[in-house]
N, C-alpha and C positions, 0 to 999 in steps of 0.2 A: 056523443058528438053529432053534429048535423052534417049530412053529406048531400051534395048536389052533383049530378053528372049531366053535363050539357053538351049538345052538338049544335052546329049552326042551324039545324032544322027544328030541334025540339029538346025539351027537358026529358031525359031518360029516367032519372031517379031523383027523388027528393025525400029525405026523411032522417030520423034519428037512428044511428047505428053504433055498434061497439067499436068498429074500426074498418079499415079498408087496406087491401094489398094492391100495390100498383107496380106496373112494369117501367121502372126508371131507365134512363139511358145507360146507366152503369150497372143495372141489375134490379131485381125485385126488392121493394121495401114496403114497410107497413106503417100506417098512421093510426094511432089509437087515441082515445079520449085525452083531452088536455095536452096534445102534442105542441111542441114549440112551433112558432111561426116558420113557414117554409114555402119556397117556390121551387118547383122542379119540372124539367122537361120529361115527357113520357114517350116511350116508343110503342109501336104496335105490339099487342100481346093480350094477356088475360088480366082483367081487373076482378078482384074478388071482394064483395061486400060481406063483412062479418056482422050479421044481424045481432048475434050474441056469441058466446064462446063456442057454440056448437053449430048453429045454422048459418049457411052462407048462400050467396047468390053470385053467379059469375056472368061477366060480360066479356066479349071479345072486342077490344077497342083498337082504333087507329091512333096515330100519334097525336100528341097534344101537351097540355100543361096541367099541373095541380097547384093550387094555392091553399095553404093551411093558415088560418088566422082566427083568433078568438073562438076556438073550439068548433070551427066550421071548415070543412074541406070542400073546395069547389074544383071539380074536374072538368076541364074544357078540352074536348077531343073532336077530331074531324068526323068520326062516326063510331057507333057502338051497336052491337047486337047481343041480345040475351043468349046465353048458352044453355 
């Protein structure tokens, strides 16, 4: 699936990934390839990009939203820093 992480200032990440773990308002959840359409609010916390089943990259994010549509996840957050 395609993943984009955007802040008001810049594009943090764009590329093909296995999945992504996100800090939802009600708790941590994961979006994988061919996930059903979804819009969710995000709280500040750790976002983990699953490059494949073994390799991951983590970011510390501020609050925001995620939209999943047509095998693409777009994460819009106030700020993000690589961990």
